[in-house]
Backbone bond lengths (Angstrom), bond angles and torsions (degrees), N, CA, C in turn:
res aa  C-N    CA-C-N  psi(-1)  N-CA   C-N-CA  omega(-1)  CA-C   N-CA-C  phi
1 X - - - 1.506 - - 1.459 114.88 -
2 X 1.357 111.31 -42.06 1.496 117.45 179.97 1.434 112.85 -58.85
3 X 1.358 116.08 -37.34 1.432 124.03 -178.11 1.535 107.60 -65.93
4 X 1.334 119.00 -38.83 1.493 122.18 -177.30 1.470 111.15 -70.10
5 X 1.350 116.46 -39.68 1.436 124.57 177.61 1.499 108.46 -62.33
6 X 1.386 117.97 -41.22 1.510 120.30 -179.85 1.520 111.79 -65.50
7 X 1.410 112.32 -37.68 1.476 117.57 -179.20 1.553 102.35 -66.40
8 X 1.236 113.67 -46.90 1.606 115.43 -174.20 1.567 110.28 -60.00
9 X 1.319 117.21 -38.18 1.436 117.11 176.20 1.498 115.25 -64.73
10 X 1.266 115.95 -33.53 1.383 123.40 179.78 1.556 114.14 -83.10
11 X 1.421 112.23 -3.42 1.426 121.98 -178.55 1.481 113.67 56.73
12 X 1.414 110.83 41.30 1.449 114.88 -178.78 1.576 107.24 -89.79
13 X 1.270 117.65 135.39 1.499 120.72 -178.46 1.485 110.93 -74.66
14 X 1.320 117.48 143.20 1.449 122.71 -176.69 1.613 112.57 -60.02
15 X 1.373 111.11 -25.65 1.496 117.40 179.67 1.486 108.67 -91.57
16 X 1.200 125.47 7.00 1.559 127.70 178.98 1.625 105.74 -56.87
17 X 1.329 111.72 146.41 1.405 118.92 175.32 1.664 110.16 -101.80
18 X 1.303 110.92 129.79 1.555 116.50 -176.72 1.616 99.04 -106.10
19 X 1.335 111.50 -151.35 1.377 123.00 -172.27 1.649 105.20 -65.29
20 X 1.364 118.07 145.17 1.374 125.34 -174.03 1.548 117.03 63.50
21 X 1.295 112.69 2.74 1.495 117.23 178.94 1.488 111.61 87.12
22 X 1.311 120.05 6.32 1.481 124.43 -177.19 1.522 109.05 -78.27
23 X 1.395 114.11 141.86 1.524 120.99 168.52 1.496 111.81 -79.24
24 X 1.361 113.60 169.31 1.487 117.25 175.44 1.530 110.34 -61.27
25 X 1.317 120.39 -32.26 1.394 123.48 -178.65 1.573 107.52 -66.00
26 X 1.319 115.25 -44.23 1.512 116.79 -178.33 1.500 109.20 -61.22
27 X 1.347 118.81 -41.98 1.496 120.16 179.94 1.498 108.80 -64.73
28 X 1.295 119.96 -42.22 1.517 122.60 -179.36 1.538 109.12 -62.79
29 X 1.251 114.93 -42.22 1.535 118.52 -175.15 1.552 105.06 -70.48
30 X 1.317 122.18 -37.47 1.376 121.10 -175.41 1.573 115.74 -68.40
31 X 1.279 116.37 -9.67 1.410 123.19 174.67 1.596 112.20 -120.57
32 X 1.337 111.28 11.83 1.485 122.75 177.92 1.597 110.89 49.83
33 X 1.223 115.24 44.39 1.445 116.57 177.02 1.605 111.16 -88.72
34 X 1.331 108.27 91.46 1.510 115.02 -169.08 1.496 115.82 -56.73
35 X 1.338 115.34 -42.55 1.444 118.46 -179.15 1.516 114.94 -63.83
36 X 1.303 114.24 -39.73 1.450 122.86 178.24 1.545 111.85 -67.20
37 X 1.358 111.26 -39.56 1.502 117.54 178.13 1.495 110.03 -64.99
38 X 1.360 117.52 -41.09 1.479 125.15 -177.89 1.572 106.82 -62.42
39 X 1.296 115.49 -51.02 1.496 120.16 -179.58 1.423 114.65 -56.15
40 X 1.403 117.34 -49.66 1.437 125.08 178.56 1.492 112.40 -59.99
41 X 1.376 117.67 -41.06 1.460 117.63 176.96 1.474 111.40 -68.45
42 X 1.351 118.66 -40.48 1.452 120.30 175.93 1.554 111.94 -59.06
43 X 1.255 117.11 -25.98 1.477 124.63 -176.42 1.571 109.13 -86.45
44 X 1.275 111.72 -2.43 1.592 113.68 179.71 1.520 115.16 102.69
45 X 1.294 124.18 7.48 1.392 125.55 176.54 1.570 109.20 -64.15
46 X 1.259 108.72 143.68 1.519 119.83 -174.89 1.475 110.65 -85.06
47 X 1.434 114.86 111.11 1.417 123.90 -175.68 1.614 110.47 -65.99
48 X 1.400 115.27 -23.46 1.398 122.11 -175.82 1.493 113.93 -95.80
49 X 1.295 116.86 8.81 1.453 123.46 177.65 1.537 112.90 -48.57
50 X 1.273 119.43 138.58 1.458 120.33 168.16 1.565 109.78 -142.95
51 X 1.272 111.93 153.51 1.477 122.84 174.73 1.444 111.33 -123.25
52 X 1.376 113.10 109.93 1.511 117.71 -173.87 1.518 113.16 55.21
53 X 1.430 111.24 39.67 1.447 120.46 178.89 1.467 115.34 70.60
54 X 1.233 118.69 11.20 1.505 124.06 173.37 1.535 106.25 -99.65
55 X 1.334 117.30 113.86 1.480 122.24 -169.56 1.498 117.79 -91.96
56 X 1.225 120.98 166.86 1.463 124.41 174.51 1.525 111.39 -53.87
57 X 1.362 110.22 -47.17 1.481 118.62 -178.26 1.463 113.02 -59.64
58 X 1.371 118.83 -39.53 1.420 123.65 176.81 1.544 113.61 -63.32
59 X 1.357 111.71 -38.02 1.499 117.77 -177.64 1.505 107.37 -72.93
60 X 1.431 118.02 -31.38 1.472 116.32 173.40 1.486 113.05 -69.95
61 X 1.352 120.74 -32.79 1.500 123.16 -177.89 1.505 110.48 -71.01
62 X 1.317 116.83 -21.19 1.416 116.52 -174.13 1.601 111.05 -113.00
63 X 1.336 112.61 13.23 1.551 121.08 -177.13 1.465 105.94 -58.98
64 X 1.373 113.70 150.19 1.496 122.22 169.67 1.561 107.30 -90.38
65 X 1.290 114.65 84.01 1.489 118.34 -177.86 1.592 103.46 -157.17
66 X 1.312 114.77 175.25 1.412 119.32 175.22 1.509 112.14 -68.37
67 X 1.328 112.22 151.39 1.573 111.04 179.88 1.517 113.83 -64.23
68 X 1.323 117.02 -23.41 1.386 117.09 173.21 1.496 116.78 -61.68
69 X 1.285 112.82 -43.57 1.514 120.64 -179.24 1.559 105.56 -70.83
70 X 1.302 122.14 -42.78 1.423 124.66 -178.61 1.495 109.60 -62.09
71 X 1.410 115.05 -41.52 1.560 119.96 178.65 1.402 112.03 -62.07
72 X 1.355 118.76 -38.67 1.485 125.27 178.99 1.610 109.83 -67.16
73 X 1.292 112.60 -42.41 1.466 119.70 -178.75 1.539 108.60 -65.60
74 X 1.311 116.25 -48.04 1.564 118.48 -177.84 1.426 107.46 -63.37
75 X 1.326 120.71 -44.42 1.451 125.90 -174.64 1.518 104.91 -60.18
76 X 1.234 121.90 -47.65 1.377 128.59 178.16 1.502 116.72 -57.80
77 X 1.394 118.56 -39.93 1.436 126.16 176.99 1.576 108.11 -73.53
78 X 1.227 117.74 -41.18 1.525 122.98 176.47 1.523 108.22 -58.22
79 X 1.405 118.56 -40.64 1.417 120.34 -173.01 1.581 108.99 -72.92
80 X 1.335 116.01 -15.27 1.439 119.74 173.73 1.589 114.32 -104.36
81 X 1.323 112.51 27.95 1.430 123.29 172.60 1.526 118.04 69.89
82 X 1.356 114.29 29.31 1.414 117.30 174.71 1.644 108.11 -70.67
83 X 1.254 115.55 130.12 1.461 119.59 -173.86 1.573 111.25 -81.40
84 X 1.345 115.78 118.35 1.462 119.86 -173.47 1.554 107.88 -79.04
85 X 1.272 121.07 -5.54 1.506 121.46 178.42 1.528 119.51 -103.15
86 X 1.368 114.66 1.91 1.425 118.62 174.95 1.506 111.10 -63.13
87 X 1.306 120.56 141.54 1.421 121.36 -176.44 1.625 105.40 -113.86
88 X 1.323 111.97 155.61 1.438 120.45 176.68 1.634 111.14 -89.53
89 X 1.188 119.28 -175.39 1.502 120.53 -178.77 1.581 113.06 -57.00
90 X 1.441 113.60 -36.31 1.359 118.60 178.24 1.605 112.77 -84.29
91 X 1.284 118.04 11.61 1.449 124.45 -178.88 1.457 113.41 68.19
92 X 1.337 122.48 18.29 1.398 124.20 176.34 1.509 113.69 -85.16
93 X 1.337 117.29 141.32 1.503 119.69 -176.76 1.622 105.21 -101.52
94 X 1.330 114.39 170.10 1.477 114.48 175.72 1.540 115.17 -61.33
95 X 1.344 113.18 -29.36 1.488 121.28 177.88 1.631 104.59 -60.20
96 X 1.259 118.06 -48.24 1.423 121.37 -173.04 1.658 108.34 -64.59
97 X 1.294 115.46 -41.50 1.406 121.33 172.95 1.423 114.17 -55.67
98 X 1.388 117.40 -49.61 1.381 124.50 -176.25 1.594 110.92 -63.84
99 X 1.447 112.65 -44.98 1.437 117.29 171.14 1.488 118.52 -53.41
100 X 1.308 112.08 -46.31 1.492 122.16 -178.80 1.562 108.52 -61.41
101 X 1.298 118.50 -35.89 1.471 118.31 -175.66 1.488 107.34 -89.26
102 X 1.250 123.25 -5.29 1.517 124.77 173.10 1.539 110.99 85.05
103 X 1.381 120.52 32.20 1.459 120.03 -174.63 1.563 102.75 -101.91
104 X 1.437 117.15 95.99 1.466 120.82 -177.73 1.473 111.45 -66.66
105 X 1.304 118.39 -44.71 1.515 119.68 -178.36 1.559 113.21 -62.21
106 X 1.335 111.12 -39.32 1.512 116.00 179.10 1.538 109.71 -67.31
107 X 1.282 117.63 -38.74 1.485 124.97 175.26 1.446 108.41 -54.42
108 X 1.425 116.26 -54.06 1.519 117.76 -177.37 1.467 111.41 -63.55
109 X 1.336 122.03 -37.17 1.436 122.96 176.50 1.478 114.26 -62.56
110 X 1.288 119.77 -45.74 1.406 123.72 179.81 1.515 112.49 -62.11
111 X 1.389 116.80 -45.28 1.404 117.90 174.28 1.532 115.32 -57.24
112 X 1.383 112.06 -45.68 1.479 119.27 178.22 1.514 110.22 -62.00
113 X 1.275 120.83 -20.07 1.466 125.29 -179.48 1.538 112.26 -95.34
114 X 1.365 116.32 4.53 1.410 114.04 174.18 1.583 115.22 107.99
115 X 1.273 114.93 5.86 1.474 119.27 -179.84 1.443 109.82 -70.43
116 X 1.262 120.50 133.33 1.501 124.88 -177.05 1.573 108.88 -75.26
117 X 1.306 115.89 111.54 1.429 119.54 -169.56 1.542 114.56 -74.73
118 X 1.309 116.23 -16.32 1.483 117.73 -177.99 1.506 110.32 -115.46
119 X 1.357 118.10 17.46 1.430 118.95 174.32 1.567 114.22 -62.11
120 X 1.333 121.20 149.57 1.401 123.25 -173.93 1.561 110.27 -120.57
121 X 1.375 115.79 145.12 1.429 117.95 179.64 1.511 107.84 -90.64
122 X 1.305 115.07 -169.21 1.483 122.43 -173.33 1.625 112.69 -62.21
123 X 1.317 110.99 -20.63 1.506 116.66 175.84 1.460 114.72 -98.55
124 X 1.372 119.57 -3.64 1.429 125.92 -174.32 1.389 111.55 86.54
125 X 1.331 124.32 10.40 1.442 123.51 172.77 1.615 114.68 -73.02
126 X 1.308 112.59 136.83 1.392 116.45 174.73 1.538 107.08 -105.11
127 X 1.377 116.88 178.46 1.511 120.03 173.85 1.472 109.30 -58.35
128 X 1.288 117.47 -40.54 1.430 119.36 178.64 1.535 115.94 -66.01
129 X 1.245 114.15 -34.47 1.457 124.22 178.23 1.602 107.20 -61.15
130 X 1.320 110.26 -55.10 1.566 119.54 178.26 1.535 111.85 -52.41
131 X 1.255 112.80 -50.96 1.454 119.52 -176.02 1.622 107.57 -60.74
132 X 1.321 114.98 -43.86 1.449 120.35 -178.35 1.461 110.43 -65.65
133 X 1.343 118.58 -42.83 1.506 124.92 174.53 1.429 110.97 -52.90
134 X 1.311 120.99 -43.93 1.448 129.09 -171.55 1.557 108.59 -85.62
135 X 1.357 117.70 -14.36 1.548 115.74 -176.49 1.462 115.70 75.96
136 X 1.437 117.20 27.72 1.381 117.78 -179.14 1.606 107.50 -91.95
137 X 1.352 114.42 89.15 1.436 121.67 -179.65 1.462 116.67 -48.98
138 X 1.321 111.64 -52.90 1.546 118.20 -173.89 1.594 108.42 -63.01
139 X 1.341 115.54 -36.26 1.572 115.49 -179.08 1.471 105.01 -70.00
140 X 1.412 121.87 -42.66 1.468 123.07 179.68 1.456 111.72 -55.46
141 X 1.360 118.76 -45.87 1.455 123.83 176.80 1.485 111.20 -56.69
142 X 1.244 117.32 -46.76 1.485 123.75 -173.15 1.590 107.64 -70.50
143 X 1.284 120.96 -41.73 1.474 123.48 178.94 1.523 107.45 -64.50
144 X 1.372 119.01 -44.13 1.473 121.16 177.77 1.512 111.68 -57.47
145 X 1.396 115.25 -44.35 1.454 120.90 -177.46 1.454 109.62 -67.05
146 X 1.349 121.12 -28.95 1.438 124.41 -177.85 1.529 110.83 -85.56
147 X 1.347 120.30 -4.43 1.474 122.26 175.00 1.593 113.09 104.89
148 X 1.350 118.54 20.07 1.440 117.10 174.52 1.435 114.00 -63.74
149 X 1.283 120.30 138.22 1.481 126.94 178.41 1.495 109.80 -86.84
150 X 1.290 112.36 115.36 1.616 123.41 -169.89 1.540 100.73 -91.79
151 X 1.355 125.35 0.98 1.463 119.30 -177.62 1.578 109.29 -104.13
152 X 1.292 115.98 -6.16 1.527 117.58 175.92 1.585 111.04 -62.03
153 X 1.284 115.71 140.95 1.348 123.79 -172.09 1.574 109.74 -108.62
154 X 1.415 116.36 148.95 1.428 119.05 168.81 1.418 109.55 -76.39
155 X 1.371 115.20 175.94 1.416 120.51 174.87 1.493 114.73 -59.03
156 X 1.312 113.30 -26.15 1.537 117.01 176.61 1.526 111.44 -83.69
157 X 1.308 120.71 0.85 1.394 124.91 174.60 1.584 111.23 90.74
158 X 1.286 119.71 15.29 1.466 121.91 -173.71 1.568 112.75 -100.56
159 X 1.238 119.53 134.13 1.587 121.50 173.29 1.436 107.08 -81.25
160 X 1.386 113.10 171.73 1.428 120.76 179.81 1.569 110.66 -59.73
161 X 1.332 113.59 -37.16 1.454 118.09 177.03 1.530 113.92 -57.88
162 X 1.324 112.13 -46.13 1.438 119.71 -178.33 1.528 112.86 -67.79
163 X 1.292 112.11 -33.00 1.495 118.03 170.27 1.515 116.11 -62.47
164 X 1.339 112.04 -42.08 1.511 120.13 175.49 1.476 107.45 -58.85
165 X 1.364 116.78 -51.27 1.424 121.58 -175.93 1.554 113.02 -58.12
166 X 1.264 118.23 -44.16 1.436 123.09 179.41 1.482 111.44 -67.87
167 X 1.394 117.54 -28.26 1.443 119.81 173.42 1.526 114.45 -84.64
168 X 1.354 114.85 7.44 1.484 118.36 177.69 1.576 113.74 70.83
169 X 1.355 114.19 24.76 1.524 116.57 173.28 1.523 106.02 -99.44
170 X 1.328 120.65 81.37 1.434 122.54 -172.49 1.398 114.78 -66.29
171 X 1.421 118.89 -35.53 1.499 125.14 178.86 1.487 111.35 -60.96
172 X 1.353 115.11 -44.23 1.456 117.72 177.54 1.533 111.07 -71.71
173 X 1.266 118.28 -30.87 1.516 118.92 175.81 1.520 110.18 -61.73
174 X 1.300 113.10 -51.65 1.557 118.65 176.69 1.528 115.15 -51.79
175 X 1.390 110.59 -43.79 1.428 117.18 -178.36 1.614 112.46 -66.26
176 X 1.332 110.44 -46.58 1.453 113.86 178.24 1.515 117.84 -70.65
177 X 1.315 115.23 -28.23 1.363 124.16 173.21 1.542 116.62 -60.03
178 X 1.412 108.25 -37.32 1.511 120.36 -176.10 1.562 109.03 -53.33
179 X 1.427 117.67 -53.42 1.362 119.32 -177.08 1.451 115.82 -92.27
180 X 1.376 117.57 -3.50 1.472 118.15 176.22 1.627 108.50 -86.61
181 X 1.318 116.47 2.73 1.479 120.94 -177.26 1.478 112.57 -62.98
182 X 1.280 122.40 121.16 1.491 124.49 -178.13 1.586 110.47 -61.61
183 X 1.277 117.90 -15.54 1.423 120.29 176.27 1.487 112.54 -72.30
184 X 1.380 117.72 -19.05 1.374 120.05 -172.24 1.528 112.30 -64.09
185 X 1.336 116.85 -39.95 1.459 118.39 -176.97 1.486 114.62 -72.73
186 X 1.375 117.72 -33.11 1.428 122.40 -178.19 1.448 118.25 -82.69
187 X 1.371 114.15 -28.27 1.509 115.91 -169.43 1.491 111.54 -124.09
188 X 1.426 116.53 3.45 1.472 117.29 -176.80 1.501 111.63 -65.40
189 X 1.270 119.01 -32.05 1.511 121.17 -178.49 1.470 109.45 -72.14
190 X 1.286 116.06 -38.01 1.513 121.91 -178.43 1.603 108.38 -58.84
191 X 1.308 116.85 -50.62 1.412 122.19 179.28 1.580 112.10 -62.76
192 X 1.284 115.71 -40.05 1.511 120.97 -179.35 1.599 106.36 -65.94
193 X 1.215 114.15 -49.19 1.548 119.23 -176.17 1.511 110.70 -59.95
194 X 1.358 116.43 -38.43 1.430 123.32 -179.09 1.603 109.82 -64.21
195 X 1.412 110.93 -47.46 1.430 116.89 -177.55 1.608 109.29 -62.52
196 X 1.340 115.47 -40.89 1.435 119.21 -176.67 1.541 107.79 -67.15
197 X 1.314 118.57 -43.64 1.513 123.88 174.15 1.478 109.59 -51.40
198 X 1.319 119.23 -51.83 1.421 119.80 -179.61 1.464 114.14 -60.27
199 X 1.335 116.03 -42.02 1.479 120.49 -174.99 1.603 104.59 -65.67
200 X 1.220 117.63 -47.34 1.479 115.29 -173.64 1.569 114.22 -64.86
201 X 1.382 115.38 -28.84 1.404 121.56 173.72 1.459 113.72 -63.20
202 X 1.387 115.34 -31.96 1.449 120.91 -172.55 1.545 111.31 -94.72
203 X 1.254 115.25 -20.83 1.543 119.07 -176.73 1.551 109.97 -69.09
204 X 1.301 112.46 136.81 1.604 112.62 176.78 1.499 109.67 -67.66
205 X 1.419 109.46 150.72 1.442 116.87 -171.80 1.561 111.82 -58.86
206 X 1.311 119.32 -33.96 1.499 128.97 -177.36 1.535 106.76 -62.30
207 X 1.335 120.40 -37.01 1.465 119.91 177.99 1.494 113.45 -87.17
208 X 1.400 113.77 -33.93 1.433 120.52 -177.52 1.557 113.55 -59.28
209 X 1.308 113.97 -29.81 1.476 117.89 -178.62 1.502 112.56 -64.36
210 X 1.305 117.65 -19.60 1.416 120.19 -175.64 1.553 107.58 -92.38
211 X 1.334 115.32 152.86 1.509 117.68 178.75 1.445 116.24 -61.37
212 X 1.211 120.95 145.95 1.436 120.27 178.79 1.521 111.07 -69.29
213 X 1.351 116.88 -21.49 1.401 118.45 -179.51 1.531 110.89 -69.08
214 X 1.378 119.90 -14.55 1.420 121.40 174.64 1.500 112.97 -59.77
215 X 1.419 116.76 -21.48 1.360 118.58 -174.91 1.592 110.44 -111.61
216 X 1.275 114.62 19.11 1.453 118.52 -178.72 1.460 116.51 -66.08
217 X 1.337 115.28 -14.55 1.534 120.23 174.04 1.439 115.94 -63.95
218 X 1.436 116.74 -20.99 1.389 122.43 -177.95 1.611 107.30 -87.99
219 X 1.349 111.57 114.56 1.419 115.44 175.22 1.583 111.29 -86.35
220 X 1.381 115.43 179.41 1.420 114.54 -176.29 1.521 113.61 -70.63
221 X 1.410 117.05 -25.61 1.504 118.88 170.08 1.463 112.33 -61.10
222 X 1.349 115.09 -53.98 1.490 124.08 -179.07 1.548 111.53 -54.30
223 X 1.348 116.50 -45.58 1.402 119.84 -178.69 1.511 111.22 -64.59
224 X 1.335 118.33 -45.42 1.383 122.16 178.86 1.594 109.78 -58.05
225 X 1.291 117.03 -52.58 1.385 120.42 -175.66 1.472 113.31 -62.62
226 X 1.343 115.35 -40.51 1.408 122.49 -179.41 1.500 113.50 -61.76
227 X 1.381 114.15 -36.25 1.417 119.24 -179.21 1.494 111.69 -72.13
228 X 1.306 119.42 -21.80 1.492 123.94 172.94 1.535 116.20 -95.25
229 X 1.297 114.95 2.02 1.495 119.33 -177.11 1.509 112.60 68.86
230 X 1.282 117.20 32.56 1.480 124.08 -178.46 1.594 113.70 -111.72
231 X 1.286 114.34 28.21 1.460 116.45 -171.76 1.666 107.51 -61.83
232 X 1.199 114.12 -24.11 1.493 115.93 -179.31 1.501 117.29 -64.63
233 X 1.320 118.97 -20.97 1.412 123.28 174.45 1.508 116.45 -91.48
234 X 1.245 115.32 0.16 1.526 121.29 -175.78 1.556 108.79 -53.90
235 X 1.373 113.54 -61.64 1.458 117.24 -175.99 1.445 116.48 -60.08
236 X 1.338 115.01 -30.18 1.492 120.25 178.40 1.604 108.27 -68.20
237 X 1.281 117.14 -40.44 1.444 119.19 178.57 1.512 109.80 -67.73
238 X 1.314 121.46 -43.59 1.394 125.20 176.97 1.531 112.92 -60.91
239 X 1.330 118.59 -43.30 1.353 121.31 173.25 1.576 116.19 -56.35
240 X 1.325 111.64 -27.27 1.497 116.93 -178.95 1.468 109.63 -102.49
241 X 1.394 115.29 10.74 1.447 122.41 171.08 1.520 107.95 59.36
242 X 1.334 115.52 44.53 1.476 120.08 179.21 1.593 111.77 -101.93
243 X 1.260 114.21 113.65 1.457 120.89 178.52 1.554 110.23 -85.36
244 X 1.245 119.52 161.51 1.461 127.11 -175.31 1.485 107.83 -56.64
245 X 1.355 117.94 -45.72 1.479 123.77 -175.61 1.489 105.96 -56.61
246 X 1.358 114.99 -44.22 1.516 117.76 -173.95 1.585 109.53 -75.44
247 X 1.289 116.79 -35.53 1.501 119.33 178.49 1.472 110.90 -59.59
248 X 1.351 117.10 -38.96 1.493 116.98 -177.41 1.508 112.36 -73.48
249 X 1.247 120.75 3.23 1.606 119.75 178.11 1.574 104.54 -116.18
250 X 1.340 119.79 -1.36 1.373 119.70 -173.17 1.588 112.24 -77.78
251 X 1.351 121.45 151.66 1.371 128.46 176.27 1.546 111.64 -107.37
252 X 1.380 118.56 175.94 1.479 119.31 -179.41 1.496 109.21 -60.73
253 X 1.269 123.06 -40.41 1.396 124.09 179.02 1.576 114.90 -55.66
254 X 1.353 108.64 -41.74 1.502 117.06 177.81 1.517 113.84 -66.49
255 X 1.322 114.90 -38.77 1.461 120.61 173.11 1.573 113.64 -59.62
256 X 1.266 112.95 -52.03 1.493 116.54 173.39 1.433 118.99 -56.51
257 X 1.417 116.16 -35.97 1.429 117.33 179.74 1.512 114.71 -69.22
258 X 1.346 118.60 -25.65 1.422 117.33 -178.32 1.594 109.40 -99.43
259 X 1.257 114.17 2.46 1.457 116.01 172.69 1.563 117.66 108.74
260 X 1.394 117.22 6.93 1.483 121.57 174.00 1.491 107.30 -94.18
261 X 1.327 114.54 93.22 1.425 122.70 -169.91 1.572 114.78 -101.32
262 X 1.319 115.08 -13.76 1.446 122.68 -178.37 1.583 103.52 -73.38
263 X 1.351 114.93 119.67 1.427 117.98 178.12 1.431 115.16 -64.70
264 X 1.344 119.62 -31.04 1.468 124.05 -179.37 1.605 106.24 -67.55
265 X 1.210 114.01 -42.86 1.582 115.42 179.02 1.504 109.79 -62.54
266 X 1.343 114.72 -45.93 1.422 120.57 -178.71 1.605 111.72 -55.95
267 X 1.411 110.69 -48.04 1.454 118.36 -176.51 1.590 109.88 -63.18
268 X 1.362 113.36 -39.99 1.444 115.14 178.90 1.556 116.14 -54.87
269 X 1.381 111.33 -44.70 1.475 115.58 177.25 1.467 111.18 -65.97
270 X 1.333 118.51 -45.27 1.432 121.41 -176.38 1.544 109.56 -63.11
271 X 1.311 114.98 -38.27 1.574 113.73 177.80 1.477 109.47 -68.91
272 X 1.410 121.96 -35.96 1.381 122.25 178.30 1.477 112.48 -59.07
273 X 1.394 113.72 -43.59 1.498 119.58 -177.67 1.410 108.88 -66.47
274 X 1.374 123.11 -35.21 1.384 123.96 179.52 1.525 110.46 -67.87
275 X 1.306 118.17 -43.18 1.428 118.67 174.92 1.506 113.01 -64.70
276 X 1.289 119.91 -34.43 1.492 117.48 173.27 1.593 116.09 -73.92
277 X 1.369 111.45 -7.77 1.497 119.99 176.84 1.538 110.80 62.88
278 X 1.380 113.52 32.55 1.476 115.67 -177.86 1.498 114.97 -65.49
279 X 1.381 113.99 -34.55 1.396 120.71 179.06 1.445 116.55 -82.41
280 X 1.351 116.79 -19.20 1.368 118.55 -177.84 1.529 113.43 -90.08
281 X 1.249 116.19 -6.01 1.558 121.45 -177.28 1.600 101.81 -85.76
282 X 1.248 119.35 111.08 1.464 122.98 167.75 1.495 115.13 -103.42
283 X 1.353 117.47 91.56 1.398 118.26 -169.39 1.509 112.32 -68.47
284 X 1.435 116.30 -23.22 1.397 118.66 178.09 1.450 113.28 -68.88
285 X 1.405 117.36 -12.49 1.510 119.36 -174.21 1.598 107.40 -103.22
286 X 1.367 112.58 16.57 1.493 114.70 179.15 1.537 109.97 -118.95
287 X 1.274 117.67 59.49 1.526 112.91 -176.86 1.471 112.01 -67.36
288 X 1.405 123.35 -26.93 1.448 121.58 175.91 1.417 113.60 -60.38
289 X 1.446 119.39 -35.94 1.413 121.40 174.86 1.468 114.52 -73.12
290 X 1.361 117.14 -37.58 1.489 119.42 -176.25 1.516 108.11 -68.39
291 X 1.380 122.96 -27.56 1.304 127.44 -172.82 1.669 112.11 -103.13
292 X 1.267 111.95 -3.40 1.489 118.17 -178.35 1.478 111.53 63.12
293 X 1.347 116.65 33.70 1.484 120.33 -179.45 1.547 109.28 -109.38
294 X 1.342 114.59 75.63 1.455 119.90 179.84 1.539 111.71 -148.73
295 X 1.326 113.57 160.54 1.477 119.41 179.92 1.567 108.18 -72.49
296 X 1.434 110.91 173.67 1.441 112.46 173.54 1.483 116.35 -69.70
297 X 1.353 116.02 -31.41 1.496 117.08 176.28 1.445 115.09 -70.59
298 X 1.388 115.68 -33.36 1.528 117.05 174.81 1.501 111.14 -70.62
299 X 1.316 117.60 -37.89 1.416 121.73 172.04 1.542 118.64 -54.36
300 X 1.382 108.47 -43.80 1.398 118.91 -176.95 1.593 108.32 -69.95
301 X 1.256 116.27 -34.54 1.507 122.11 178.04 1.527 105.41 -67.45
302 X 1.274 118.48 -43.55 1.510 121.91 -179.52 1.456 109.51 -60.16
303 X 1.279 118.63 -43.44 1.541 124.32 -179.36 1.500 107.21 -64.38
304 X 1.220 120.48 -39.96 1.449 124.19 -168.47 1.590 106.29 -74.12
305 X 1.380 113.63 -37.48 1.470 118.95 177.09 1.456 108.91 -61.58
306 X 1.271 118.08 -52.25 1.480 127.55 176.93 1.529 110.76 -50.55
307 X 1.335 112.65 -46.98 1.503 121.57 -179.23 1.576 107.33 -59.74
308 X 1.296 119.24 -46.59 1.451 119.56 -178.68 1.439 110.95 -59.57
309 X 1.381 117.29 -41.33 1.457 119.20 -176.24 1.535 111.20 -69.06
310 X 1.298 116.39 -30.55 1.486 121.45 174.79 1.461 108.26 -67.29
311 X 1.330 114.83 -38.19 1.542 113.33 173.18 1.501 116.07 -59.93
312 X 1.304 117.54 -34.63 1.499 116.63 172.08 1.541 114.51 -58.13
313 X 1.316 113.82 -45.87 1.450 119.46 177.73 1.506 112.81 -62.68
314 X 1.308 115.52 -42.79 1.493 120.95 175.36 1.550 110.33 -58.09
315 X 1.328 117.53 -38.73 1.434 113.75 -179.64 1.466 113.62 -68.32
316 X 1.335 118.48 -30.69 1.471 120.26 176.66 1.618 109.31 -64.58
317 X 1.351 111.13 -42.01 1.487 115.83 177.76 1.509 112.55 -60.22
318 X 1.363 115.65 -40.80 1.458 120.65 -175.32 1.552 105.27 -68.50
319 X 1.372 122.35 -33.76 1.393 121.28 -179.72 1.518 112.34 -65.32
320 X 1.363 116.14 -31.03 1.416 122.70 178.51 1.527 108.44 -68.50
321 X 1.402 115.93 -51.54 1.405 123.80 -178.84 1.470 114.67 -52.12
322 X 1.507 109.41 -42.29 1.495 116.28 -170.53 1.562 107.83 -63.33
323 X 1.341 120.65 -18.27 1.409 127.22 -172.46 1.524 112.92 -88.40
324 X 1.391 113.02 -12.92 1.457 120.88 173.01 1.482 114.05 -64.34
325 X 1.409 119.36 141.18 1.488 116.93 176.18 1.519 109.25 -71.02
326 X 1.435 109.38 150.83 1.400 116.35 -175.64 1.597 110.71 -62.34
327 X 1.267 117.15 -37.87 1.528 119.98 176.67 1.553 106.34 -95.56
328 X 1.308 113.39 65.01 1.486 117.13 179.01 1.462 117.16 -63.44
329 X 1.378 115.91 -23.36 1.564 118.99 -179.58 1.486 110.13 -68.35
330 X 1.269 115.64 -19.59 1.556 117.54 176.06 1.512 110.85 -75.16
331 X 1.361 115.73 -33.08 1.400 117.56 -177.95 1.582 110.70 -72.26
332 X 1.373 112.48 -36.85 1.473 111.68 175.37 1.479 117.73 -72.38
333 X 1.409 112.89 -29.22 1.476 116.29 177.39 1.548 112.66 -67.60
334 X 1.336 117.83 -23.81 1.383 117.31 -179.83 1.526 116.06 -64.62
335 X 1.301 114.21 -25.89 1.463 119.61 -179.17 1.533 111.23 -79.96
336 X 1.358 116.45 -7.55 1.437 118.29 -178.30 1.512 112.56 -88.73
């Protein structure tokens, strides 16, 4: 605010150009000075200003400040109609800059504001590719959750997973390889139908009579935690924006960092992950599977292994169902 008052005393226009041709608003955004940005905007500064196609919004996304300050600055600029899909000379969008810098909340805000999540820059990089290249795990999880396409390739023909591997981010490579598997599209329904079949065979008749949609409120995270008797940490995980896929890759230090300090709770999750063999599956070490170059026996063994892991998940669902009351229709009728 002192800077604005100083500019006012000198009768400097808010659209004046300083060094590099930047306006006062561009400088304020580049350090995520929220109050200064607000005052300049209120005085008529152009939120859509750009210098050589580098916009105020891009400057905010790459600011050297806390993510909280950057988030507030970006939110303010968006509220003044800054376009989140404008590209710079390298065809990068503000979303790509935010993903490259590792700003998960800013990424979520930009996507919610209409930023095209799968846009590609001059080298074919998407926001997901940039996050993978930099090793920003939380940003990768958020982008995947928001619908980023992990199969898109750069101009060099590399996917986000391959970029992560070349940048020595093996954990991200394994994660991204999981859903990049070409088997997914052809055999996903087979595994799903088998799991449902097993579930229906084990569910008590009293519960089976009711539609499965009655339990649609239970997400995968809730089902997993309920099966372990850890319902009490559900809200904590949601507050920290932790999805099941991310939970299964976390270590003890990660649990403590988000507030899960009970060692028994931590161990329950780690034991469950070990049982599911999540950490033992190295998808990057299965090129014969990824390329469909294997014999009939090898393919059968692969399907059997996946079937066993589906069985583990089915067991967790059965544990949930077993806790429903026998006269469940009475419970649903109470809400009417």
